[in-house]
C-alpha positions in Angstrom: 0.0 0.0 0.0 1.4 3.4 -0.9 2.0 6.1 1.7 0.0 8.6 -0.4 -3.1 6.4 0.0 -2.6 6.1 3.8 -1.9 9.9 4.3 -3.5 11.9 1.5 -2.0 15.3 0.8 -3.2 17.9 3.3 -2.9 21.7 3.2 -1.5 21.5 6.8 1.6 19.8 5.5 2.6 23.2 4.1 3.7 24.0 7.7 6.6 21.6 7.2 8.8 24.1 5.2 8.1 26.7 7.8 9.3 24.4 10.6 12.4 23.5 8.6 13.2 27.1 7.8 12.9 28.0 11.5 15.1 25.2 12.5 17.8 26.3 10.0 17.5 30.0 10.9 20.1 31.5 13.1 19.0 31.7 16.8 20.3 33.8 19.6 22.7 31.9 21.9 22.7 33.6 25.3 25.6 33.5 27.6 29.3 34.3 27.0 31.2 32.9 24.0 34.4 31.1 25.0 37.7 33.1 25.0 40.9 31.4 26.0 42.3 33.0 29.2 45.4 35.1 28.8 48.4 33.5 30.6 51.8 35.1 31.3 53.9 32.5 29.5 57.8 32.3 29.6 59.9 32.7 26.5 60.2 29.4 24.9 62.2 27.8 22.0 61.7 24.7 20.0 63.2 21.6 21.8 66.4 20.1 20.5 64.7 16.7 21.0 62.6 17.3 18.0 65.8 17.0 15.9 67.1 14.0 17.7 64.1 11.8 18.3 60.4 11.7 17.5 58.6 12.9 20.6 55.7 10.6 19.8 58.0 7.5 20.0 60.8 8.8 22.1 61.6 5.5 23.8 62.6 3.9 20.5 65.8 6.1 20.6 67.0 3.7 23.4 67.1 0.9 20.9 65.9 -1.8 23.3 63.5 -4.2 21.6 62.4 -5.6 25.0 61.3 -2.1 26.1 59.6 -1.6 22.8 57.7 -4.9 23.3 56.6 -4.0 26.8 55.3 -0.6 25.9 53.4 -2.0 22.9 52.0 -4.6 25.2 50.9 -2.1 27.7 49.2 0.1 25.1 47.1 -2.9 24.1 46.3 -4.4 27.5 46.8 -1.9 30.3 43.5 -1.5 32.3 43.9 2.2 33.0 44.1 2.9 29.3 41.2 0.6 28.6 39.1 2.4 31.2 40.1 5.8 29.7 39.1 4.6 26.3 35.7 3.4 27.6 35.1 6.9 29.1 35.6 8.3 25.6 32.9 6.0 24.3 30.6 7.1 27.1 31.3 10.8 26.4 30.7 10.2 22.7 27.3 8.7 23.4 26.4 11.6 25.7 27.4 14.0 22.9 25.2 12.1 20.5 22.3 12.5 22.8 22.9 16.3 23.1 23.1 16.5 19.3 19.9 14.6 18.7 18.0 17.0 20.9 18.4 19.7 18.2 16.4 17.7 15.7 12.7 16.8 15.5 11.5 13.6 17.0 9.2 11.4 14.9 7.2 8.4 16.2 5.0 5.9 14.5 1.9 4.6 16.3 -0.1 1.4 15.7 -2.7 0.6 18.2 -5.8 -1.6 18.5 -8.1 -1.8 21.5 -11.3 -3.6 22.4 -13.5 -2.7 25.4 -16.9 -3.5 26.8 -19.1 -1.0 28.6 -21.6 -2.1 31.3 -25.1 -2.3 29.9 -26.4 -1.2 33.3 -24.2 1.8 33.6 -26.6 4.1 31.7 -23.9 5.2 29.5 -24.9 3.3 26.4 -27.5 4.6 23.9 -30.4 2.2 23.3 -29.7 -0.9 21.3 -25.9 0.1 21.2 -23.3 -2.6 21.1 -21.6 -2.7 24.5 -18.4 -3.9 22.9 -16.4 -1.2 21.2 -13.3 -1.6 19.0 -10.8 1.1 18.0 -7.9 1.0 15.5 -5.3 3.7 15.2 -2.3 4.2 12.9 -0.3 7.4 12.5 2.8 9.5 12.8 3.6 12.2 15.4 6.4 14.7 15.5 7.7 17.2 18.0 10.3 19.9 17.7 11.6 22.5 20.1 12.9 25.7 18.4 16.3 26.6 19.8 15.5 30.3 20.1 18.0 31.2 22.7 20.7 28.6 22.3 19.7 26.2 25.1 20.2 23.1 22.9 23.2 24.5 21.0 24.9 25.3 24.2 24.2 21.8 25.6 25.6 20.4 22.3 28.7 22.6 22.6 29.3 21.5 26.2 28.9 17.8 25.4 31.3 18.0 22.5 33.9 19.8 24.6 33.6 17.1 27.3 34.2 14.5 24.6 37.3 16.2 23.6 38.4 16.5 27.2 38.0 12.8 27.7 40.0 12.1 24.5 42.8 14.3 25.9 42.6 12.7 29.3 43.1 9.3 27.6 46.2 10.8 25.8 47.5 11.9 29.2 47.0 8.4 30.6 48.9 7.0 27.7 51.9 9.4 28.3 52.0 8.4 32.0 51.7 4.8 31.2 54.6 4.8 28.7 56.7 6.8 31.2 55.8 4.4 34.1 56.7 1.3 32.0 60.0 2.8 30.9 61.0 3.9 34.5 59.9 0.5 35.9 61.9 -1.3 33.3 64.9 0.8 34.2 64.4 -0.2 37.8 64.3 -3.8 36.7 67.6 -3.6 34.9 69.1 -1.6 37.9 68.1 -4.3 40.3 69.4 -7.0 37.9 72.7 -5.3 38.1 72.6 -4.9 41.8 71.6 -8.6 42.3 74.5 -9.7 40.0 76.9 -7.5 42.0 75.5 -8.8 45.3 75.9 -12.4 44.1 79.5 -11.8 43.1 80.2 -10.2 46.4 78.6 -13.0 48.3 80.7 -15.6 46.5 83.8 -13.6 47.2 83.1 -13.4 50.9 82.3 -17.1 51.1 85.7 -17.8 49.6 87.3 -15.3 51.9 85.7 -16.9 55.0 86.9 -20.3 53.9 90.4 -18.9 53.6 90.3 -17.1 56.9 89.1 -20.2 58.7 92.2 -22.1 57.3 94.4 -19.2 58.5 92.7 -19.2 61.9 93.2 -23.0 62.2 96.9 -22.5 61.3 97.2 -19.7 63.9 98.0 -17.1 61.3 95.1 -14.8 62.4 93.3 -14.2 65.6 89.6 -14.6 66.4 88.8 -11.0 65.6 89.7 -11.3 61.9 87.7 -14.6 61.7 84.7 -12.9 63.2 85.1 -9.9 60.8 85.0 -12.4 57.8 81.9 -14.1 59.3 80.2 -10.7 59.8 80.9 -9.6 56.2 79.5 -12.8 54.8 76.3 -12.3 56.8 76.1 -8.7 55.4 76.6 -10.1 51.9 73.8 -12.6 52.4 71.5 -9.8 53.6 72.4 -7.6 50.6 71.7 -10.5 48.2 68.3 -11.2 49.7 67.3 -7.6 49.6 68.3 -7.2 46.0 66.4 -10.4 45.1 63.3 -9.1 47.0 63.4 -5.7 45.2 63.8 -7.4 41.9 60.7 -9.7 42.4 58.6 -6.7 43.4 59.5 -4.6 40.4 58.9 -7.6 38.1 55.3 -7.9 39.3 54.8 -4.1 39.0 56.0 -4.2 35.4 53.7 -7.2 34.6 50.7 -5.2 35.9 51.6 -2.2 33.8 51.9 -4.4 30.8 48.3 -5.7 31.5 49.3 -9.3 32.0 47.0 -11.8 33.6 47.1 -12.5 37.4 48.9 -15.8 36.8 51.6 -13.9 34.8 51.8 -11.3 37.6 52.6 -14.1 40.1 55.2 -15.5 37.7 56.3 -12.7 35.5 59.2 -14.3 33.7 60.0 -11.0 32.0 62.6 -10.9 29.2 65.7 -8.7 29.5 67.2 -6.3 27.0 70.0 -3.9 27.2 72.0 -3.4 30.5 71.5 -0.3 32.6 74.9 0.9 31.3 73.9 0.5 27.6 70.6 2.2 28.2 72.3 5.2 29.7 74.6 5.5 26.7 71.6 5.4 24.3 69.3 7.8 26.2 68.8 10.9 24.0 68.8 14.2 25.9 66.1 16.8 25.8 67.4 20.3 26.5 64.9 23.1 25.7 61.4 24.1 26.6 59.0 23.5 23.6 57.2 26.6 22.3 54.0 24.6 21.8 53.9 23.1 25.3 50.3 24.1 26.0 49.3 22.5 22.7 51.3 19.3 23.3 50.3 18.5 26.9 47.1 16.5 26.9 46.3 17.4 30.5 46.3 21.1 29.6 44.2 20.5 26.5 41.7 18.5 28.6 41.5 21.3 31.2 40.8 23.8 28.5 38.0 21.7 27.0 36.5 21.3 30.5 36.6 25.1 30.7 34.9 25.4 27.3 32.2 23.0 28.5 31.7 24.9 31.7 31.4 28.2 29.8 28.7 26.6 27.5 26.9 25.4 30.6 26.5 29.0 31.8 24.8 29.9 28.5 22.5 26.9 28.8 21.6 27.9 32.3 20.8 31.5 31.3 18.6 30.3 28.5 16.0 29.2 31.1 15.2 32.9 31.7 13.8 33.1 28.2 10.7 31.5 26.6 10.8 28.2 24.8 8.7 27.3 21.8 7.7 23.7 21.1 5.9 22.5 18.0 3.9 19.2 17.8 2.0 17.6 15.0 0.3 14.3 14.4 -1.2 12.7 11.3 -3.0 9.3 11.2 -6.0 7.2 10.9 -8.6 6.0 13.4 -11.6 3.8 13.0 -13.9 1.4 15.0 -13.8 -1.0 12.0 -10.5 -2.2 10.7 -11.7 -2.3 7.1 -12.5 1.5 7.3 -9.1 2.5 8.8 -7.7 3.8 5.5 -10.9 5.4 4.2 -10.9 9.3 3.8 -13.3 9.7 6.7 -10.8 8.0 9.1 -8.2 10.7 8.6 -7.1 12.7 11.7 -4.5 15.3 12.3 -3.3 17.7 14.9 -1.0 20.7 14.9 0.0 22.6 18.1 2.5 25.1 19.4 3.3 26.0 23.0 5.2 28.9 24.2 6.4 28.8 27.8 7.9 31.8 29.6 9.1 31.3 33.2 7.4 33.8 35.5 8.0 32.7 39.0 10.4 29.9 40.1 11.3 31.1 43.5 14.9 31.8 42.5 15.5 28.3 41.0 16.7 29.6 37.6 19.1 32.1 39.2 20.5 29.4 41.5 21.2 27.2 38.5 23.0 30.1 36.7 25.0 30.8 39.9 26.0 27.2 40.1 27.1 27.1 36.5 29.1 30.3 37.0 30.8 28.8 40.1 31.7 25.6 38.1 33.1 27.8 35.4 35.3 29.6 37.9 36.5 26.2 39.2 37.2 25.1 35.6 39.2 28.3 35.0 41.2 27.8 38.1 41.9 24.2 37.2 43.0 25.2 33.7 45.4 27.9 35.0 46.7 25.5 37.7 47.3 22.8 35.1 49.2 25.2 32.9 51.3 26.3 35.8 52.1 22.7 36.7 53.0 21.9 33.1 55.7 24.6 33.1 56.8 23.6 36.5 57.1 19.9 35.4 59.3 21.0 32.5 61.4 23.3 34.7 61.9 20.6 37.4 62.6 17.9 34.8 65.2 20.0 33.1 66.8 20.8 36.5 66.7 17.1 37.6 68.1 15.8 34.3 71.0 18.2 34.5 71.7 17.5 38.2 71.4 13.7 37.8 73.9 13.8 34.9 76.4 15.6 37.1 75.7 13.3 40.0 76.2 10.2 37.7 79.5 11.6 36.4 80.8 12.2 40.0 79.5 8.8 41.2 81.4 7.0 38.4 84.6 8.9 39.3 84.2 7.9 42.9 83.6 4.3 41.9 86.9 4.3 40.0 88.7 5.7 43.0 87.1 3.3 45.5 88.0 0.3 43.3 91.6 1.3 43.2 91.5 1.9 47.0 90.2 -1.7 47.5 92.9 -3.1 45.3 95.7 -1.4 47.1 94.2 -2.3 50.5 94.3 -6.0 49.5 97.9 -5.7 48.5 98.9 -4.0 51.7 97.1 -6.7 53.8 98.6 -9.6 51.8 102.0 -8.0 52.3 101.5 -7.6 56.0 101.5 -3.8 56.0 97.9 -3.3 57.3 95.3 -5.0 59.3 92.3 -6.9 57.9 89.9 -4.2 59.0 91.4 -1.9 56.4 90.4 -4.4 53.7 86.9 -4.7 55.2 86.4 -0.9 55.2 87.5 -0.6 51.6 85.3 -3.5 50.7 82.3 -1.9 52.3 83.0 1.4 50.5 83.3 -0.4 47.2 79.9 -2.2 47.7 78.2 1.1 48.5 79.9 2.8 45.6 78.8 0.1 43.2 75.2 0.3 44.3 75.3 4.1 44.3 76.6 4.0 40.7 73.8 1.7 39.6 71.3 4.0 41.3 72.7 7.1 39.7 72.4 5.5 36.3 68.8 4.6 37.0 68.0 8.1 38.2 69.6 9.6 35.1 67.4 7.5 32.9 64.3 8.2 34.9 64.9 11.9 34.8 65.2 11.7 31.1 61.8 9.9 30.9 60.3 12.5 33.2 61.4 15.3 30.9 59.9 13.6 27.8 56.7 13.1 29.8 56.8 16.8 30.9 57.1 18.1 27.3 54.2 15.9 26.2 56.0 13.1 24.4 54.4 9.8 23.9 51.3 10.6 22.0 50.4 11.7 18.5 48.5 14.9 17.7 
């Protein structure tokens, strides 16, 4: 059956072009239009890192395939990133709802009913059938004209919040990549410390065996033997502590990579470059990027939140003004199914309602005040986020420079302590010094070795913190 036969052409359908023209006409949007806050920014220059390494994939400059694999794995499986992505989908759906409110709604209705009226009720005419049937079929439409921007401001706010969620996800990605890299550096540092502790422990076990033979031969006294026993116990403690720290960092890295609980309990993580090789390959970032506010996703997210709060103010203020709603329906109704599509069964309705708030006991003003307060909060959050962004870069540059100096000094000290230990051993074996001098040099060497490994890890971590601070690790 053709639609023209169901709904014959009516002069009232000429209202449709009018409705469409009103919907396309420009309406007044009350409330302030967004303007980016003016910030007193420092003089900046393009980062040297842009020439040395791609900021989006900065970790690839380390040339460690295991690190590349772990980061790729975390980007696919990390739960924080998956949650942030799901929040984008939620915001996208909310934006879709806000957008749909700007269009007419159309519903189709098909209904059939059968009812019986009591013959003793006095409501039925004489000889009337107490059983009544009714059949309806039609279309109804409703549309609210956005005269003062209530719907457009809501749409603007929803889209801004969607963009904010997308930027928040990018910020989560940056933090995730940085955390994986820094945890991997800790893993390789503890690997080195465990290897050194194991070597030291074997050396002290051999030394204790030798000292026991000397004590049995009467070459040394009880005090030297007890010194050797004490140092062996200290070596066992250091070995156990290094192994404990290594196991903990392995499980932390497995969680960051999004591995299963079974794999977290038994990580069995692969190893790539040594801590020393990673330090040599770490590219250095030296300058403050001129586009920092455009590169940092957290700043971008804060600004989109401010845009949304600004649009909320306009939406709240639109409640002071009248709203115009148009409704129409067109259909068929008959008590007999066979007559449903006859010309006499046609029905239609066109209505318009204009609502102007007169008295709401201050409710509209309270909503506007609340929106203004939330906008002030969003402005403060945006300014604070921008401040923290520049502080992060400043502190990261400072820490990177300081850690590089500390590492250089630590390596120089390690070289000196190694030579001191070698000479102390020679003096003791030649009978020129007591065994306690060797023990002191040995303790200093162990501390210097561990400090050197820690300084290399700190140097790598500060480099990662700088890349994170300048917004590296995501693609615009």
